N, C-alpha and C positions, 0 to 999 in steps of 0.2 A: 339731193346732199353733191349733186356735182359742183355746186357752186361754192359748196363747204370747202373739197378738194382744194378750188382755186382758189375761194380764201386763204387755206393755208399755204397753196403754190405760195402766194403774193406774199403774204406775212413773213411768209420762210427768206425769199429774195432781196425783201425789205431788209432784216437782219441782214443778211452777207452781203448783201451793199450799203446798210450803214457804215461796216466795218468795227462793227461789234470790239471793245477790247478783251484779250482771251484771258487777261485776268477773274475773269467769271469761271472759265471751264476750269474743270482737276484737272490734278498733274499732270504738267504737260510732258513727261514720258511714260507715264500712267494710263496704258493701254486699255487698262480694266475699268479705270473711271469711268473714261471717255464715251467710254462702250458704254455704261450705265447712267452716262449722262443724258439730260434732257435734252431737244434737237437743238436748241437755238444753242446751247452748247457744242453740241459736236459740230452745230454749222461754224460758229465760232473758233474751234481744235481746226476745220479744215483749211476757214480764212488765214488762220495764224500760223500753218501749215505752207502755205503758198504766198504770204507774202516771205517766210525763212527763206522755201526753197529761193524765187523768186530775187532775192538780196544774194544768194549766195553765185546762182548766173550772174549775179550784174559782177558780184568779184573776183569772180574767175572770169568775165575775160578782162576785168582791169588785169590779173595776174599776168594773164596771152600778152594782150599786147602789150605789159611791162617787156617781158623774156622774151615777143618777135623782137624791141629795139635791140634787148641785151646781144640778139644772136646765136641765142642758146636752144639748136635745134632740136633736141633731148630735153629740155625741157616743158619747149611751145609742144613737142609732139601730144610729150604727158598732160599735160593742160590743155589739148585740144580735146583727146579723149574723154577729159574724165567730164569738161564744157559739153558733149555731146550727150555724154549721159546723165548730166543733171536736166538739160534743154529736153531730154525724153522722156523724163520722170514728174516734170512741171506738165510737160501737153496727161500726164495720168492724170498727175492728180484734178487737175484741170476738170479734165471727161467724170472724176471720183465723184467733186465737187457738183454736177454736175446731175452726177444717177444717183447724190447721197439726197438733192433738194426733192428729183422723184420717191425716193426711196420712202423721205419722211412722207410728205404729203400724200402719199398711198397708204402708210404707216404701215410697210415690210419689213418689222424689226430684222429681220435674215442678210436681205438686202444693203439695208442700210449699214450693218455691219458689216459686210464683206466691202465695202465703199470707205469706209472707217480702217480697215485691215490696210487697206490698200495704200491707203494717203502714211500711216503710220511709216508702214514699210518704206514709202517715197522719201519720208522726212530724214528713218533711221540712213538711207542709203548716198541719200543726200551730204546729209553729213557727216558720212566716210568720205566720200569720192570730194568732199572741198578738206578733209584733215593731206588725204592724198594730192590732193592742187596742190595745196600747201607744202608739202615736203617733195614736191618736184619743182617748185618753185624758188627753195630751199637750195636748190641742189642734193636733198637725198634722198636720191633716188632706189629705187631700188636696181639692180643692176640683174641681167642676166650672161651667163659665159662657164667657161671651164674656170673650174675650182679646186684652187690645190689643196694639199690638205700633209702636213709631213710627220712623222712621226716618228718617235725615236725607239729604241725596243732597250731593254734591260741591258744592264753588263752580261748581269749573273745568270743569262738564259741563252746556249748556244743555239745556232739553226735547229737542227734537231730537236729542241724542246719546244721548239713555237706549235712544228705542227705536227704535231704525236694523235696518231686517231687511235681510238681506242679500240679495243676487241667487242665483240659481243659479248663473247664471255665474260670480262670483266665489267659491265653491267651489270649480269644477273648479281642481284643479291641472295637467293635462293627465298624470300623470305616473300610468298602473295600477299596483292594488298587482301584488303577485305572484302565480304561480294553483300559489299552496301554500295548504292547508290543515292546521288542525293536525290533523284528525279524521280525518285519515287513516293 
């Protein structure tokens, strides 16, 4: 039995390392479809996500180098933060891929599903971070600080009309609500 498990692990590793095309796996963003996929399709999905995260990491590094040359400290800070997060997601995905191979070899479906969810979340977060980084590099950063709001008042209102506090007796309509509750 152990020999068959070892053969399965070797076969799965060979599949991962052979660079199987992702086109064989179900819908790229469809987590339900990939959860119901065959083990080779799951491994191909994880490998494609790892490739996507590595490409995002390289792109962020290039963007960071460019902003350093342009001497834009705000963009550099923003990009460093995003790049650090993407690198962490890359390490998480690498660990999840290793754990997935083991889970599939031992036929631990629940564990394999957990590892796939980690990879899917990492992929989604990486895409979001890449979009944020592109906005940083383009100068469309979200700034923190003081917000000023100008309010204009209607000409017909007097200052006494604007802040009238009603009396409790003004709020009493002398009609009681029905004795029915939507929770019964």
